[in-house]
N, C-alpha and C positions, 0 to 999 in steps of 0.2 A: 936622426936615423930613420930610414924608410920603414914602412910597415912590413915590407917583404923581409927585410933583415931581421926585424923583431920576431916575425912569425917563424922563420927558419931556425933562428937561435932558440926560441922557446920550445919548438917541437923537438929539436935535436937534444936539448937539455932534458926535456921530459922523457924522451926515448931512452936516454942513457942513465938517468938517475931516478926515475919515478917507477913505482910499482902499480899505480892506478891513476885514473884521469884527474882526481882531485889533487894528488901530489904533482901531477904533470902541469896542471893549471897554475899551481903555486910556483913551481920552478920556472915556468914560462914568465909569470908575472915578475919574479925576482930578476930574471935575465934581462928584462926591459931596463931596469935601473942600472944594471952593470953596463949594458951597451950604451945607454944615454950618458954615462959618465965619461965616455971616450969622445974626444974631439971629432965632430962629424958634421955632415951637411943635412939640412932639412929642406924639403921643397916648401914653397910658400902656399899657405892657405889664404887665398885671396878674400874670402867672405868674412873673415874675422880679423880685427886689428890685434897686433901682438900684445898690446897693453891689457887686453881683456883676459889674458892668461895669468895676470898678476893678482895674488890674493889682495882683497881690499877694494879692487876695482868694481864698478857697478856691473851688473849682469849685462852681457853683450846683446847687441841687436844684430842678429844674423837673419837676413832676409832670405827665406827659403825659395823665394820666387826670382831671385837675382841670377843673372848669368854666371856670376862668380861662384855662387853656391852650387849651381848645377855643375860647373866645371870642377869644383872641389870634390863633389860627390863622385864624379866620373874618375878623377885622378886617384882618390882614395880607394874606390872600388877596384880599379885596375891594380893598384898596389897590393891590396889584400888578396885578390884573385891570383896574382903572380906568386905571392908568398905561398899560398896553399898548393898551387900547381907544383912548385919546386919541392915542397915538403912531400907530397904524395908521389912525385916522380922519383925522388932520390933518397927519401928516408924510410919509406915503407918497403918491406920485403915480403915476398910471397910466403916464406917459411914462418914469419911472425909479423903480420901486418900491423896490429895494434892501432888501428885507425883512430879510435876514440882517444887514445892517449896522445897521439900526434895532434889531433884537432884541439884537445884541451890545452896542450903546451903552446900551440900557435895562438890560440885565443888569449891565453894568459899573457903571452908576449905583447899583445896589442892593447890589452884592457886599460893600462894607464893612459894611453893616448886617447882612447874613447872616453874615459872619464874626464880628460881635459876638455873635450868638446862639450860634454854635459855640464861641466863647471862653468864654461863660458855662457851657456844659455840659462842655466838654473843654479843659482848659488845656494849652498847650504853648508853647515858646519863640517860634516863628514867630508864632503868634496873639497872644502877649503883645506883641510888637513892633508888630504891626498895631493892637492895641487902644491902645497908648501913642500911636501916631501919630494915631489917630482922636480920642482924648481931647485931644491937643495942639492939633489943628486945629479942634476943635469950638468953637463960640461958647460963651463962658463965661456969658453972659446968655441966659436963655430966657424965653419968654412963655407957659410951660405953664399958668399960672394965668389966662390970657386966651384960651381956645380959640376964641371967635368971631373975635377979631382974628387969631389964628394961622391959622385956616382961610381967612379972607378974604385975608390977605397971601399965602398959598401959592397960592390960586386966581388972584390977580392976577399972581403970578410965572409961573405956568403960561401964562396968557393972553399975557403979554409975550413969553415964549419962543416960543409958537406964532405970534404976530404977527411977531416978528423973523425967525423961520425962513421964514415965507411971504413976507415982504417981500424977503428976500435970495435966495429960491429962484428 
């Protein structure tokens, strides 16, 4: 699942079901696992080998000076920026903006993936439990070999979330 999708879903969930930013963050965090349980497409993170995300593997060697790492940072930064642009364009309303709630929900929606990156670089028991939970709840079937279908399906999911949010608001 792209970070954009997680941000939009987390912010929408927070906006609909939370009364404060802490609740919004938790709802966003939980929404991450719900979305990841759906068969989906993930773009490749070139600077880390897939086996580094498995509990029990040695801590990863991610070269922050490599072109792949710089490319990954740019890709992830664009993904996060797009997510928050969509949130603030379509989920905030002048009558009741609640920007902090939207921000908290969106951040909660991406924190499990951020913790995965931290886990690859720095292993500890708490992060290992979080990684095991992430792997357990993640869809076992992926469509990574079908990027066009993956991108279209996530764009449709974002449109459905935005439509449902605006319909219920």
